[in-house]
N, CA, C and O atoms as a Tinker XYZ file with bonds, in Angstrom:
   404  protein
     1  N     12.113000   19.434000   19.359000    73     2
     2  CA    12.150000   18.412000   20.375000    64     1     3
     3  C     11.513000   17.148000   19.792000    63     2     4     5
     4  O     10.435000   17.217000   19.201000    81     3
     5  N     12.149000   16.030000   19.950000    73     3     6
     6  CA    11.625000   14.756000   19.480000    64     5     7
     7  C     11.036000   14.029000   20.673000    63     6     8     9
     8  O     11.697000   13.836000   21.694000    81     7
     9  N      9.806000   13.638000   20.531000    73     7    10
    10  CA     9.123000   12.942000   21.616000    64     9    11
    11  C      9.186000   11.441000   21.393000    63    10    12    13
    12  O      9.167000   10.985000   20.250000    81    11
    13  N      9.259000   10.683000   22.449000    73    11    14
    14  CA     9.198000    9.238000   22.326000    64    13    15
    15  C      7.780000    8.792000   22.035000    63    14    16    17
    16  O      6.831000    9.444000   22.470000    81    15
    17  N      7.614000    7.709000   21.319000    73    15    18
    18  CA     6.277000    7.226000   20.996000    64    17    19
    19  C      5.600000    6.745000   22.253000    63    18    20    21
    20  O      6.206000    6.063000   23.079000    81    19
    21  N      4.345000    7.101000   22.394000    73    19    22
    22  CA     3.547000    6.640000   23.527000    64    21    23
    23  C      2.208000    6.162000   23.012000    63    22    24    25
    24  O      1.789000    6.503000   21.906000    81    23
    25  N      1.555000    5.381000   23.819000    73    23    26
    26  CA     0.194000    4.998000   23.488000    64    25    27
    27  C     -0.642000    6.264000   23.411000    63    26    28    29
    28  O     -0.358000    7.228000   24.121000    81    27
    29  N     -1.671000    6.285000   22.562000    73    27    30
    30  CA    -2.533000    7.457000   22.499000    64    29    31
    31  C     -3.160000    7.715000   23.863000    63    30    32    33
    32  O     -3.512000    6.780000   24.582000    81    31
    33  N     -3.294000    8.980000   24.208000    73    31    34
    34  CA    -3.914000    9.314000   25.484000    64    33    35
    35  C     -5.401000    9.017000   25.413000    63    34    36    37
    36  O     -5.975000    8.915000   24.329000    81    35
    37  N     -6.012000    8.881000   26.565000    73    35    38
    38  CA    -7.447000    8.622000   26.615000    64    37    39
    39  C     -8.221000    9.761000   25.966000    63    38    40    41
    40  O     -9.309000    9.546000   25.431000    81    39
    41  N     -7.668000   10.973000   26.009000    73    39    42
    42  CA    -8.369000   12.120000   25.449000    64    41    43
    43  C     -8.479000   12.026000   23.932000    63    42    44    45
    44  O     -9.419000   12.571000   23.354000    81    43
    45  N     -7.540000   11.347000   23.273000    73    43    46
    46  CA    -7.558000   11.273000   21.818000    64    45    47
    47  C     -8.616000   10.305000   21.316000    63    46    48    49
    48  O     -9.225000   10.549000   20.274000    81    47
    49  N     -8.843000    9.232000   22.020000    73    47    50
    50  CA    -9.854000    8.245000   21.689000    64    49    51
    51  C     -9.799000    7.759000   20.244000    63    50    52    53
    52  O    -10.700000    8.071000   19.465000    81    51
    53  N     -8.762000    7.002000   19.862000    73    51    54
    54  CA    -8.712000    6.482000   18.499000    64    53    55
    55  C     -9.886000    5.543000   18.252000    63    54    56    57
    56  O    -10.338000    4.845000   19.160000    81    55
    57  N    -10.369000    5.533000   17.025000    73    55    58
    58  CA   -11.513000    4.701000   16.683000    64    57    59
    59  C    -11.114000    3.422000   15.976000    63    58    60    61
    60  O    -11.956000    2.766000   15.362000    81    59
    61  N     -9.838000    3.053000   16.052000    73    59    62
    62  CA    -9.405000    1.763000   15.539000    64    61    63
    63  C     -9.159000    1.714000   14.046000    63    62    64    65
    64  O     -9.092000    0.626000   13.474000    81    63
    65  N     -9.025000    2.854000   13.401000    73    63    66
    66  CA    -8.739000    2.868000   11.974000    64    65    67
    67  C     -7.304000    3.310000   11.738000    63    66    68    69
    68  O     -6.647000    3.855000   12.625000    81    67
    69  N     -6.834000    3.060000   10.513000    73    67    70
    70  CA    -5.516000    3.549000   10.117000    64    69    71
    71  C     -5.547000    5.069000   10.160000    63    70    72    73
    72  O     -6.486000    5.682000    9.652000    81    71
    73  N     -4.547000    5.676000   10.752000    73    71    74
    74  CA    -4.530000    7.132000   10.867000    64    73    75
    75  C     -3.702000    7.784000    9.767000    63    74    76    77
    76  O     -3.131000    8.855000    9.971000    81    75
    77  N     -3.636000    7.159000    8.630000    73    75    78
    78  CA    -3.014000    7.767000    7.467000    64    77    79
    79  C     -1.513000    7.972000    7.581000    63    78    80    81
    80  O     -0.951000    8.794000    6.858000    81    79
    81  N     -0.852000    7.245000    8.472000    73    79    82
    82  CA     0.582000    7.356000    8.599000    64    81    83
    83  C      1.048000    8.481000    9.513000    63    82    84    85
    84  O      2.242000    8.594000    9.791000    81    83
    85  N      0.118000    9.319000    9.990000    73    83    86
    86  CA     0.553000   10.388000   10.894000    64    85    87
    87  C      0.898000    9.778000   12.236000    63    86    88    89
    88  O      0.324000    8.763000   12.630000    81    87
    89  N      1.811000   10.380000   12.924000    73    87    90
    90  CA     2.257000    9.802000   14.179000    64    89    91
    91  C      1.362000   10.229000   15.330000    63    90    92    93
    92  O      0.805000   11.327000   15.342000    81    91
    93  N      1.242000    9.337000   16.283000    73    91    94
    94  CA     0.472000    9.664000   17.492000    64    93    95
    95  C      1.180000   10.746000   18.278000    63    94    96    97
    96  O      0.551000   11.425000   19.090000    81    95
    97  N      2.479000   10.926000   18.057000    73    95    98
    98  CA     3.208000   12.009000   18.722000    64    97    99
    99  C      2.574000   13.356000   18.376000    63    98   100   101
   100  O      2.405000   14.212000   19.245000    81    99
   101  N      2.225000   13.534000   17.103000    73    99   102
   102  CA     1.582000   14.782000   16.701000    64   101   103
   103  C      0.245000   14.946000   17.404000    63   102   104   105
   104  O     -0.046000   16.010000   17.951000    81   103
   105  N     -0.558000   13.908000   17.392000    73   103   106
   106  CA    -1.879000   14.008000   18.008000    64   105   107
   107  C     -1.785000   14.200000   19.514000    63   106   108   109
   108  O     -2.683000   14.778000   20.126000    81   107
   109  N     -0.708000   13.720000   20.109000    73   107   110
   110  CA    -0.542000   13.871000   21.551000    64   109   111
   111  C     -0.222000   15.322000   21.939000    63   110   112   113
   112  O     -0.289000   15.669000   23.118000    81   111
   113  N      0.119000   16.161000   20.974000    73   111   114
   114  CA     0.360000   17.580000   21.257000    64   113   115
   115  C     -0.944000   18.353000   21.437000    63   114   116   117
   116  O     -0.933000   19.520000   21.828000    81   115
   117  N     -2.054000   17.702000   21.151000    73   115   118
   118  CA    -3.366000   18.329000   21.289000    64   117   119
   119  C     -4.068000   17.682000   22.473000    63   118   120   121
   120  O     -4.068000   16.459000   22.612000    81   119
   121  N     -4.664000   18.504000   23.323000    73   119   122
   122  CA    -5.308000   17.987000   24.523000    64   121   123
   123  C     -6.571000   18.781000   24.832000    63   122   124   125
   124  O     -6.889000   19.765000   24.164000    81   123
   125  N     -7.271000   18.335000   25.842000    73   123   126
   126  CA    -8.491000   19.002000   26.277000    64   125   127
   127  C     -8.599000   18.858000   27.783000    63   126   128   129
   128  O     -8.320000   17.796000   28.340000    81   127
   129  N     -9.005000   19.929000   28.430000    73   127   130
   130  CA    -9.148000   19.943000   29.883000    64   129   131
   131  C    -10.349000   20.826000   30.201000    63   130   132   133
   132  O    -10.409000   21.965000   29.736000    81   131
   133  N    -11.303000   20.330000   30.980000    73   131   134
   134  CA   -12.486000   21.140000   31.262000    64   133   135
   135  C    -12.153000   22.458000   31.963000    63   134   136   137
   136  O    -12.946000   23.399000   31.916000    81   135
   137  N    -10.999000   22.533000   32.604000    73   135   138
   138  CA   -10.607000   23.757000   33.299000    64   137   139
   139  C     -9.935000   24.769000   32.367000    63   138   140   141
   140  O     -9.666000   25.901000   32.770000    81   139
   141  N     -9.668000   24.367000   31.133000    73   139   142
   142  CA    -9.000000   25.253000   30.169000    64   141   143
   143  C     -9.938000   25.485000   28.987000    63   142   144   145
   144  O    -10.228000   24.567000   28.220000    81   143
   145  N    -10.397000   26.700000   28.855000    73   143   146
   146  CA   -11.257000   27.101000   27.732000    64   145   147
   147  C    -12.468000   26.185000   27.548000    63   146   148   149
   148  O    -12.839000   25.847000   26.424000    81   147
   149  N    -13.067000   25.797000   28.648000    73   147   150
   150  CA   -14.289000   24.984000   28.633000    64   149   151
   151  C    -14.130000   23.668000   27.887000    63   150   152   153
   152  O    -15.088000   23.157000   27.308000    81   151
   153  N    -12.919000   23.121000   27.900000    73   151   154
   154  CA   -12.694000   21.813000   27.293000    64   153   155
   155  C    -12.409000   21.821000   25.813000    63   154   156   157
   156  O    -12.365000   20.757000   25.196000    81   155
   157  N    -12.212000   23.001000   25.211000    73   155   158
   158  CA   -11.859000   23.040000   23.786000    64   157   159
   159  C    -10.530000   22.324000   23.562000    63   158   160   161
   160  O     -9.687000   22.268000   24.458000    81   159
   161  N    -10.352000   21.784000   22.378000    73   159   162
   162  CA    -9.061000   21.194000   22.014000    64   161   163
   163  C     -8.043000   22.320000   21.945000    63   162   164   165
   164  O     -8.239000   23.308000   21.237000    81   163
   165  N     -6.954000   22.160000   22.687000    73   163   166
   166  CA    -5.900000   23.172000   22.737000    64   165   167
   167  C     -4.547000   22.514000   22.508000    63   166   168   169
   168  O     -4.408000   21.294000   22.599000    81   167
   169  N     -3.567000   23.335000   22.212000    73   167   170
   170  CA    -2.204000   22.863000   22.102000    64   169   171
   171  C     -1.709000   22.578000   23.516000    63   170   172   173
   172  O     -1.769000   23.441000   24.392000    81   171
   173  N     -1.220000   21.362000   23.728000    73   171   174
   174  CA    -0.771000   20.939000   25.061000    64   173   175
   175  C      0.197000   21.962000   25.656000    63   174   176   177
   176  O      1.134000   22.416000   25.001000    81   175
   177  N     -0.062000   22.309000   26.925000    73   175   178
   178  CA     0.799000   23.231000   27.639000    64   177   179
   179  C      0.514000   24.699000   27.360000    63   178   180   181
   180  O      1.230000   25.575000   27.845000    81   179
   181  N     -0.524000   24.973000   26.584000    73   179   182
   182  CA    -0.891000   26.355000   26.266000    64   181   183
   183  C     -2.397000   26.530000   26.469000    63   182   184   185
   184  O     -3.111000   25.588000   26.814000    81   183
   185  N     -2.846000   27.735000   26.250000    73   183   186
   186  CA    -4.276000   28.030000   26.220000    64   185   187
   187  C     -4.687000   28.420000   24.799000    63   186   188   189
   188  O     -5.685000   29.115000   24.607000    81   187
   189  N     -3.924000   27.976000   23.816000    73   187   190
   190  CA    -4.197000   28.313000   22.418000    64   189   191
   191  C     -5.058000   27.197000   21.812000    63   190   192   193
   192  O     -4.604000   26.062000   21.675000    81   191
   193  N     -6.306000   27.531000   21.451000    73   191   194
   194  CA    -7.175000   26.512000   20.845000    64   193   195
   195  C     -6.673000   26.087000   19.466000    63   194   196   197
   196  O     -6.091000   26.882000   18.727000    81   195
   197  N     -6.909000   24.830000   19.142000    73   195   198
   198  CA    -6.558000   24.314000   17.820000    64   197   199
   199  C     -7.276000   25.126000   16.746000    63   198   200   201
   200  O     -6.721000   25.362000   15.673000    81   199
   201  N     -8.501000   25.552000   17.028000    73   199   202
   202  CA    -9.249000   26.335000   16.041000    64   201   203
   203  C     -8.538000   27.637000   15.698000    63   202   204   205
   204  O     -8.605000   28.082000   14.552000    81   203
   205  N     -7.865000   28.253000   16.648000    73   203   206
   206  CA    -7.121000   29.492000   16.378000    64   205   207
   207  C     -5.962000   29.199000   15.431000    63   206   208   209
   208  O     -5.722000   29.948000   14.485000    81   207
   209  N     -5.249000   28.115000   15.686000    73   207   210
   210  CA    -4.131000   27.732000   14.804000    64   209   211
   211  C     -4.658000   27.501000   13.390000    63   210   212   213
   212  O     -4.087000   28.007000   12.424000    81   211
   213  N     -5.743000   26.739000   13.266000    73   211   214
   214  CA    -6.293000   26.433000   11.947000    64   213   215
   215  C     -6.841000   27.674000   11.254000    63   214   216   217
   216  O     -6.660000   27.836000   10.047000    81   215
   217  N     -7.514000   28.561000   12.008000    73   215   218
   218  CA    -8.031000   29.802000   11.419000    64   217   219
   219  C     -6.893000   30.678000   10.903000    63   218   220   221
   220  O     -6.999000   31.259000    9.823000    81   219
   221  N     -5.820000   30.773000   11.659000    73   219   222
   222  CA    -4.669000   31.572000   11.233000    64   221   223
   223  C     -4.066000   31.000000    9.954000    63   222   224   225
   224  O     -3.726000   31.747000    9.036000    81   223
   225  N     -3.933000   29.685000    9.894000    73   223   226
   226  CA    -3.391000   29.057000    8.690000    64   225   227
   227  C     -4.322000   29.276000    7.498000    63   226   228   229
   228  O     -3.866000   29.546000    6.387000    81   227
   229  N     -5.625000   29.160000    7.735000    73   227   230
   230  CA    -6.600000   29.365000    6.662000    64   229   231
   231  C     -6.552000   30.796000    6.131000    63   230   232   233
   232  O     -6.833000   31.038000    4.957000    81   231
   233  N     -6.195000   31.737000    6.997000    73   231   234
   234  CA    -6.067000   33.132000    6.582000    64   233   235
   235  C     -4.735000   33.417000    5.901000    63   234   236   237
   236  O     -4.487000   34.546000    5.480000    81   235
   237  N     -3.875000   32.406000    5.788000    73   235   238
   238  CA    -2.614000   32.566000    5.077000    64   237   239
   239  C     -1.417000   32.890000    5.952000    63   238   240   241
   240  O     -0.342000   33.197000    5.438000    81   239
   241  N     -1.586000   32.826000    7.271000    73   239   242
   242  CA    -0.471000   33.125000    8.166000    64   241   243
   243  C      0.547000   31.987000    8.084000    63   242   244   245
   244  O      0.176000   30.814000    8.048000    81   243
   245  N      1.812000   32.338000    8.054000    73   243   246
   246  CA     2.865000   31.326000    8.030000    64   245   247
   247  C      3.067000   30.766000    9.434000    63   246   248   249
   248  O      2.645000   31.366000   10.423000    81   247
   249  N      3.726000   29.598000    9.506000    73   247   250
   250  CA     4.033000   29.027000   10.817000    64   249   251
   251  C      4.902000   29.984000   11.617000    63   250   252   253
   252  O      4.710000   30.143000   12.823000    81   251
   253  N      5.849000   30.618000   10.957000    73   251   254
   254  CA     6.733000   31.561000   11.640000    64   253   255
   255  C      5.932000   32.729000   12.235000    63   254   256   257
   256  O      6.144000   33.104000   13.388000    81   255
   257  N      5.025000   33.292000   11.455000    73   255   258
   258  CA     4.207000   34.409000   11.944000    64   257   259
   259  C      3.281000   33.951000   13.073000    63   258   260   261
   260  O      3.065000   34.680000   14.042000    81   259
   261  N      2.743000   32.752000   12.943000    73   259   262
   262  CA     1.868000   32.198000   13.972000    64   261   263
   263  C      2.613000   32.044000   15.290000    63   262   264   265
   264  O      2.102000   32.411000   16.348000    81   263
   265  N      3.820000   31.500000   15.221000    73   263   266
   266  CA     4.614000   31.296000   16.441000    64   265   267
   267  C      5.093000   32.626000   17.021000    63   266   268   269
   268  O      5.312000   32.727000   18.228000    81   267
   269  N      5.258000   33.641000   16.182000    73   267   270
   270  CA     5.612000   34.971000   16.681000    64   269   271
   271  C      4.416000   35.596000   17.400000    63   270   272   273
   272  O      4.572000   36.237000   18.439000    81   271
   273  N      3.230000   35.405000   16.841000    73   271   274
   274  CA     1.996000   35.931000   17.441000    64   273   275
   275  C      1.639000   35.200000   18.736000    63   274   276   277
   276  O      1.121000   35.799000   19.678000    81   275
   277  N      1.924000   33.903000   18.768000    73   275   278
   278  CA     1.618000   33.062000   19.935000    64   277   279
   279  C      2.923000   32.384000   20.375000    63   278   280   281
   280  O      3.171000   31.234000   20.014000    81   279
   281  N      3.743000   33.078000   21.141000    73   279   282
   282  CA     5.076000   32.557000   21.483000    64   281   283
   283  C      5.077000   31.289000   22.338000    63   282   284   285
   284  O      6.119000   30.648000   22.472000    81   283
   285  N      3.945000   30.914000   22.913000    73   283   286
   286  CA     3.908000   29.672000   23.697000    64   285   287
   287  C      3.846000   28.440000   22.806000    63   286   288   289
   288  O      3.992000   27.319000   23.294000    81   287
   289  N      3.632000   28.629000   21.517000    73   287   290
   290  CA     3.548000   27.490000   20.598000    64   289   291
   291  C      4.936000   26.998000   20.239000    63   290   292   293
   292  O      5.818000   27.784000   19.893000    81   291
   293  N      5.117000   25.701000   20.324000    73   291   294
   294  CA     6.399000   25.100000   19.971000    64   293   295
   295  C      6.418000   24.745000   18.488000    63   294   296   297
   296  O      5.385000   24.731000   17.820000    81   295
   297  N      7.605000   24.461000   17.998000    73   295   298
   298  CA     7.736000   24.033000   16.613000    64   297   299
   299  C      6.982000   22.718000   16.448000    63   298   300   301
   300  O      7.011000   21.865000   17.336000    81   299
   301  N      6.322000   22.559000   15.338000    73   299   302
   302  CA     5.583000   21.334000   15.079000    64   301   303
   303  C      4.108000   21.419000   15.415000    63   302   304   305
   304  O      3.339000   20.516000   15.085000    81   303
   305  N      3.708000   22.498000   16.070000    73   303   306
   306  CA     2.308000   22.640000   16.471000    64   305   307
   307  C      1.391000   22.740000   15.256000    63   306   308   309
   308  O      0.277000   22.215000   15.274000    81   307
   309  N      1.853000   23.409000   14.203000    73   307   310
   310  CA     1.039000   23.522000   12.997000    64   309   311
   311  C      0.724000   22.134000   12.457000    63   310   312   313
   312  O     -0.417000   21.850000   12.093000    81   311
   313  N      1.723000   21.277000   12.406000    73   311   314
   314  CA     1.501000   19.911000   11.915000    64   313   315
   315  C      0.559000   19.145000   12.847000    63   314   316   317
   316  O     -0.269000   18.359000   12.387000    81   315
   317  N      0.684000   19.372000   14.140000    73   315   318
   318  CA    -0.202000   18.705000   15.098000    64   317   319
   319  C     -1.644000   19.155000   14.906000    63   318   320   321
   320  O     -2.556000   18.329000   14.922000    81   319
   321  N     -1.858000   20.450000   14.726000    73   319   322
   322  CA    -3.214000   20.966000   14.515000    64   321   323
   323  C     -3.804000   20.420000   13.221000    63   322   324   325
   324  O     -4.976000   20.045000   13.174000    81   323
   325  N     -2.992000   20.376000   12.179000    73   323   326
   326  CA    -3.461000   19.832000   10.899000    64   325   327
   327  C     -3.743000   18.335000   11.008000    63   326   328   329
   328  O     -4.728000   17.845000   10.457000    81   327
   329  N     -2.882000   17.612000   11.715000    73   327   330
   330  CA    -3.099000   16.171000   11.897000    64   329   331
   331  C     -4.386000   15.926000   12.675000    63   330   332   333
   332  O     -5.151000   15.017000   12.350000    81   331
   333  N     -4.621000   16.734000   13.698000    73   331   334
   334  CA    -5.844000   16.607000   14.495000    64   333   335
   335  C     -7.073000   16.864000   13.618000    63   334   336   337
   336  O     -8.038000   16.100000   13.654000    81   335
   337  N     -7.031000   17.935000   12.838000    73   335   338
   338  CA    -8.149000   18.265000   11.954000    64   337   339
   339  C     -8.374000   17.171000   10.909000    63   338   340   341
   340  O     -9.515000   16.814000   10.617000    81   339
   341  N     -7.295000   16.646000   10.353000    73   339   342
   342  CA    -7.415000   15.595000    9.340000    64   341   343
   343  C     -8.020000   14.329000    9.936000    63   342   344   345
   344  O     -8.888000   13.703000    9.326000    81   343
   345  N     -7.564000   13.956000   11.121000    73   343   346
   346  CA    -8.094000   12.752000   11.768000    64   345   347
   347  C     -9.572000   12.924000   12.102000    63   346   348   349
   348  O    -10.354000   11.987000   11.946000    81   347
   349  N     -9.960000   14.109000   12.558000    73   347   350
   350  CA   -11.372000   14.359000   12.821000    64   349   351
   351  C    -12.185000   14.307000   11.533000    63   350   352   353
   352  O    -13.287000   13.757000   11.511000    81   351
   353  N    -11.645000   14.876000   10.464000    73   351   354
   354  CA   -12.352000   14.890000    9.188000    64   353   355
   355  C    -12.545000   13.482000    8.631000    63   354   356   357
   356  O    -13.534000   13.207000    7.951000    81   355
   357  N    -11.597000   12.595000    8.923000    73   355   358
   358  CA   -11.714000   11.207000    8.456000    64   357   359
   359  C    -12.428000   10.324000    9.476000    63   358   360   361
   360  O    -12.517000    9.110000    9.294000    81   359
   361  N    -12.928000   10.922000   10.535000    73   359   362
   362  CA   -13.599000   10.163000   11.606000    64   361   363
   363  C    -12.701000    9.103000   12.199000    63   362   364   365
   364  O    -13.179000    8.053000   12.627000    81   363
   365  N    -11.384000    9.366000   12.232000    73   363   366
   366  CA   -10.459000    8.401000   12.804000    64   365   367
   367  C    -10.347000    8.544000   14.309000    63   366   368   369
   368  O     -9.996000    7.595000   15.010000    81   367
   369  N    -10.643000    9.714000   14.793000    73   367   370
   370  CA   -10.660000    9.941000   16.230000    64   369   371
   371  C    -11.939000   10.653000   16.586000    63   370   372   373
   372  O    -12.509000   11.380000   15.771000    81   371
   373  N    -12.386000   10.443000   17.805000    73   371   374
   374  CA   -13.551000   11.157000   18.267000    64   373   375
   375  C    -13.119000   12.485000   18.846000    63   374   376   377
   376  O    -11.930000   12.714000   19.071000    81   375
   377  N    -14.074000   13.358000   19.087000    73   375   378
   378  CA   -13.721000   14.622000   19.741000    64   377   379
   379  C    -13.036000   14.355000   21.068000    63   378   380   381
   380  O    -13.308000   13.352000   21.727000    81   379
   381  N    -12.157000   15.247000   21.451000    73   379   382
   382  CA   -11.459000   15.093000   22.723000    64   381   383
   383  C    -12.456000   15.125000   23.870000    63   382   384   385
   384  O    -13.405000   15.908000   23.861000    81   383
   385  N    -12.236000   14.286000   24.834000    73   383   386
   386  CA   -13.073000   14.258000   26.027000    64   385   387
   387  C    -12.329000   15.002000   27.120000    63   386   388   389
   388  O    -11.325000   14.502000   27.626000    81   387
   389  N    -12.800000   16.198000   27.501000    73   387   390
   390  CA   -12.055000   16.999000   28.466000    64   389   391
   391  C    -11.951000   16.355000   29.840000    63   390   392   393
   392  O    -11.103000   16.754000   30.638000    81   391
   393  N    -12.780000   15.381000   30.133000    73   391   394
   394  CA   -12.701000   14.721000   31.436000    64   393   395
   395  C    -11.599000   13.672000   31.476000    63   394   396   397
   396  O    -11.272000   13.160000   32.547000    81   395
   397  N    -11.018000   13.344000   30.313000    73   395   398
   398  CA    -9.974000   12.327000   30.238000    64   397   399
   399  C     -8.576000   12.907000   30.196000    63   398   400   401
   400  O     -7.603000   12.153000   30.205000    81   399
   401  N     -8.442000   14.266000   30.149000    73   399   402
   402  CA    -7.167000   14.981000   30.160000    64   401   403
   403  C     -6.138000   14.401000   29.330000    63   402   404
   404  O     -5.026000   14.926000   29.268000    81   403
């Protein structure tokens, strides 16, 4: 599914730096809600934390195996989780604010 470009959500909180060419569409697939897993960053529309996606990838799981294990994950989620982690590592975005949905 191709998403139309949108302004970053309030939950993403960009810090005004270049985001390395990654699209905001990817980052918009990650969200936080205080009612879902105590506000952890999750894949939008699921209860799958970004940390689970990253841990599975770090353990060598393929995207195909990950999506089989977690069928609620859509194609492209791996790239979204990696983009989120990369942006956090570069301090380009602040942690998600679960009150901003």
